[in-house]
N, C-alpha and C positions, 0 to 999 in steps of 0.2 A: 473484609466484611461479608462479601458474597459467599466466600468459602465457609465462613462460620454459620451463616444462615442455612446453607446447603447441608452442613453437618447436622444441625438441629432438626432439619426436616427428615434426614435419614434416621435419627434417633426416634423421632415421632412416628415414623413409618413402622419401625420394628416394634415399638411400644404398642402401636395400634393393632398390630397382628395379634399380640397377646390379649388385648382387650376384646378382639373378635372371638378368640377362643374362649375367654371368660363368658362372653355373651351367648355362646353356643353349647359348649360341652364341659369346660373346666370350672371348678369351684374355687375361686381365690381364697375363700375362708379356710379351706382345708390344706392350703399350702403352709409348710413350716417355714421358719425363718431361714433355714438353709436353702429351701426351695426358692424362696423369694430372692435370696442372694444370687443364686444361679441364673434366675430370670433376668435380674438387673445387669449382671455381668454379660449375659448373652445380648441384651439390648445394646449395651455400650460397644462391645467388640464388633458385632455384626453391623451396627450403625456406622462405626468408624470405617470399616472396610467398604461399606456401600457408598459412603460419601467420597472416599478416595477414588473409587471406580467411576463415580458420576463426574468427577473433575475431568476425567478423560473422555467419557462417552455418556451421552444422555440416557441411552437405554442399552443394557447388556443382558441378553438372554442367559448367558452362562452365570452372570452374577445373581440373577433372579433365582436360578436353580440352586446355586450355592447357599444363598440366604435361607431359602425354604428348607433345605436339607439340614443345615446347622441348627435351625430352630426345632426341627423334628427330632433330631438326635438329642438335643437338650431336654426336650419334653419326654422322650422315652425314658431317660434316666430319672426324671422327676415323677412322672405320673405312673409309668409302667402298665398302663391300661389303654385299650382301644388304639393301638398304633396305626391301624389302617385308616380309621376315621380321622384321627389327628392329622395324618399326612394329607388326606383328602382336603381337610379344612384349611390347612396352611397353604397348600397349593391353590385352593380356590381364592384365598385372600390375595396372594401375589399375582395370580393370573388376572383377577379383576382389576387390581391396581395398575398392572402393566397395560391392560387394554384402555383404561382411562388415560394413562400417560400418552399412549399412541393417538387416542382420539383428540386430546388437547394439542398435541404436537402438530397434527394435521391442520387443526384450526389455526394454530400459530403460523403455519406455512402459508395460509391464505394471505396474511398481512406481510410476512417477511420475504416471501418468494426466495430469491437467490441468496439472501442474507441468512436464511434459516440455518445453514450448515455452521457458520461462524457464531451466530447468536445463540444457538441451542444445542446443536448435535456434537461437534468436536471441540474439546478443550474450552468449553464455554462457561463463563460465570456471569451471565447477563441477567437483567431484570426479567427478560422474557422466559428464560429457563426457570428462574425462581418462581415466577408467576404461574407457569404451567404446573410445577411440582406442588405449589401451595393449593391451587385449584383442585387438583386430583386428590390430594390428602384431605382437604376439607370435605369433599364429597364422600370419600371413604369413611372419614370420621363420623359424619352425620348418619351414614348407614349403620355403622358399627354401634353407635350409642343408641340408635333407634331399636336395633336388635336386642340390646341389653335391657332396655326398658320394657319391651314387649315380649320378652322370652317367656314361653309357656313351659313350666316345669313338667306338665303332664305329657308333653310331647317328647318321645324318645328319638333324638336325632339320628341314632344308629339305624333306625328303620328307613332312613332316606339316603344312606351312604352310597348305594348303587346309583341313585339319581345324581348325587354330588359328583361321583366318579365320571359318569357320562357327561355331565356339564363341563367338568375339567378337561376331558379329552377334546370336546368341541372347542372350548376356549383356547386350549393349547394350540390346536391347528390354526385357529383364527389369528391368534397372537403371532405365531411364526410367519404366517402369510403376510400380515400387515407390517411386521418388522422388516421382512424382506423388501417390501414396497418402500418403507421409510428410508432404509439404507440406500436403495437405488436412486430414490428421489434426491436424497442429500448429496450423493456423489455425482449427480447429473446424468445418470444412466437413463432414468425415466423422467418424463416431464412432470414438473411440480403441479399436481392437481389436488391440492389439499381439500378443496370444496367437495368434489365428487368422492374422493377417498374417505373423508371423514363422514360423509352422509351414508355411504355404504356400510362403514364400520358401525355407525350408530344403529342402523337398521338391524344388522346381525346381532348386536348386543341386546337390543329390545326383543328380538325373536327368541334368543336363547333364554332370556329372563322369563318371558311369557310361557314358553314351552315347559321350562323347569317348574314354574308355579303350577301349571296344569297337572303335571305328573305328581307333584307334592299334594295338591288338593285331591286328586284321584286316590292316592295312597291313604290319605286321612279319611276320606269317605269310606274306603274299604274297611279300615280299622273300626270306624263308627258302626258300620253294618255288622261286623263281627261282634262288637260289644252288645249291640241290640239283640242279636240272636242269642248271645250268651245269657243276657238278662231274661229273655223269654223262656229259655231253657230252665233257668233257675226258678222262675215263677211256676212253670209247669211241674218241676220236681217238688216244690213247696206245696203246690195244690194236691198232688198225688199223695204226698206224705200226710197232709191234713185229712184227706179222704180215708186213708188207712187208719189214722188215729180215731176218727169219728166212727168208723165201722167197728173197731175193737171196743170202743166205749159203748156203742149200741148193744153189742153182745154182752158186755158186762152189766149194763142196765137191765137187759132182758133176764139175766141170771141173778138179779139182785134178790129176788124172792127166795131162791135156793140158798143164797149166802145168809139171808136173814134167818132162815130155818135152822141152819147149822149153828149160827151164833146164839140163837135163843135156846137151842138144845144144850149148848155148852154152858150157858148162863144158869139153866135149871140145875145142872150138876156141879155148879160152882167151879167150873174148869176155867178159871181166869187166865191161867197160863196158855191154855189152848186158844182162848179168845184173842189174846195178845199176838200169838204166833200167826193165827189166821188173818188178823188185821194187817200184819206186816206183809204177808203173802199178797193180800189184795192191793196193798199200797204199791208193791213192786209191779204188779200187773197193770194197775189202772194208770193209763197215760193221760196226762193233762192236754187239753186242746189249746190252751193259751201258749203263745210264743215265749220261750225263755230268752231273756236278754242278758248277755254277758258283757259285751263291749259297747253296745249301743250302735254299732255299725251293722246295717241290715245284711250286707253281703257276708261279712265275717260270721255273724250270729247264725245265719241260715246254713252256712257250710258246717259250722260247729254242731248245729242241731242235727243236720242230716248224717254227719259222720258219727255222732254220738249214738243216734238211733241205729245206724248200720252196725256199729261196734257191739252194742248191747244185744242185738239180734244174734250175734256170733259169740255170745257169752264173754265179751271183753269189757272189763270195767273201764269207764271213761271219766276222767277227772278234769275239771276246768277251773283254773285259777287265773283270773284276768282282771285288769283294771278297766274302768269305763273309758273307752277311747273311740268316740263316734267318727272322728276324722283320721284317716290313714294317708300316708304320703304316696299311695299307690293307686293305679287304676283298678276298677272293679274286676276286670279280666285278670289282672296281675294278682289280686287278692285270691281269686278263685284258683289260679294256677299254684300260688304259693301254699295256701292252706290245704287245697285239695290234694296236691302231690305229696306233701308232708304226711298228712293223715292217712292217705291211701297206702303209703309205704309202711306206716306204723301198724295199720290194720292187717296188712298182708303178712308182716313179721309175726304178729300175735297169732294169726290163724295157723301158723306152722307149729305152735307150741302144743305138744301132746300131753305133757305133764307139767304141772306148775301153774302159777297164776298168769292170767292174761290181763294186761292193763295198759292204758295209755293216759298220759298226763300232758295237758296243754297249759302252759304258763305264759302270760304276757305281762311284762313289767316296763315301767318307764322311770328313768332316773335322770333328772335334768333334761338334757336334749338327746339322751340315748334311749332307744327303744329295744327291748330284749324280747325275743321270741324263742321259747324253750319247749321243744317237743321231745318227750321221753317215752319209752315203751319197754315192755319186757321182751326178751328174745330167748331163743333156744339154740339156734344155729350160731356158730362163731362168725363174727363180722371182722374183717380185716380193714385197717386204715393205714394207707401208705402215702407219705408225702402230703398229708392233709386231705386225701381223697379216699373214697370207699372202694374196696375191691370186692366185687360180687362173685359168688360161685354159681350163679344161675347159668343155665344153658342159653337162655335168651338175653344175652348181655346188652344187646343194642336197645331193646325195648325197655329194659330195666333202667338203663342210663338216661333214657329220654326224659323221665320225670325229674331226675336230679339235675339234668342240664337246664330244664325249665326253671328250677329253683335257683340254680347258680346264675342264670341270666338275669333274673330279677335282683338278686343280691349284688351282682356286679354293676347293674344299671344304676342302682341307688347307692353305690359305693359302700356297701355293707360288708360285714365280715361273717363267715360261717365256719364253725368248728364242730368236730365230732368227739364224743366220749363213749368208750366201751368199758364198763366195769361189771364183770361177772355176767349176770343175766339182765343187765340194764344197758340200753342204747339211748344216747341223747344227741340231739342236734340243737346247737345254740346259734341263733342268728342275731346279729347286732346291727342296728341302723342308727345313723346320726340324723336327727330331725332338724331340718333347716327352718 
């Protein structure tokens, strides 16, 4: 009976590890049936091995490493993204669970004293051992499910992977140190002082948690400050653009009398074709002061407006075909980076065209839960695509690739897909996102 309970606790522990990953980085909805099968098999196999090991020894450092590595390898085959972060999170889960096991075992030592070795540590299947395992898994489960409910999709956990790595290194050293103490106390080498040992371990765990939280909050404040600066910059750019438009319109209004004289002269000579042509020229020059709305999202519309104005100044035709989409699944800074880099690259490509039409077309479409972003432009230089990546012939390859890396980072973060098409004098980037 005890062995059966211990086995189910091991299954629950491995299953809980996957729930922790779902609550932090993985999207269970995106897993295929084949992926889910691999996950379930992994839970059963690793859980069985863990329960067999626990029949011999209460806590095994080697078994903990083995379980973490097997889960990581399984996830690398399934997800194929963010291996460093996944490894960090898996080890964070097992290190945290191991420290709770050690903490509760020291508390159990206070009551059991010399009976601890037989009741918990070596070849034990007692109520004490089951009780310790149930307590630690219950606490871990509460933490994991709390994370799942409070998960903020706006926060990119990859930004904190260095903090997680640092916490793991500290927890690993602490775990190894207290495991050494537990082994020596169980074998009678050290005096059994579960009270002092558990208290010191609890203090260290609390300190690590508070320091990690402080670093996370500091990082989040830094990102918020960057976002505020970016918004201020956008407002300033919008204001300067508006001033430029108003100045041009003032000049046009000032010249309206001259325009009227020309139109009246053409009317007297019945030159209606000349009037129509002149009116078209005025329509092209006269800039509207009202904000154009395409998507309904202020950041996207502002970037589109600025890049359209910039392109038209360089004699590049700028076409926009988009649905009304006020809410995007990205941060404002990411929208700026995504659209800004894409359109800057398109404008730069068009500027190189000496003969032929210069044009850029922006298309945004939505089909069910799929969001399509299509940016196409005319080109003159030949663009090479190898292995799904662009090959540049620029001298400054590092700086050229920086913008594309920014785009790829956002696409990867939101598990999107990006493809390139080159047909004659047309270059197109198609980005697809799955809306959750």
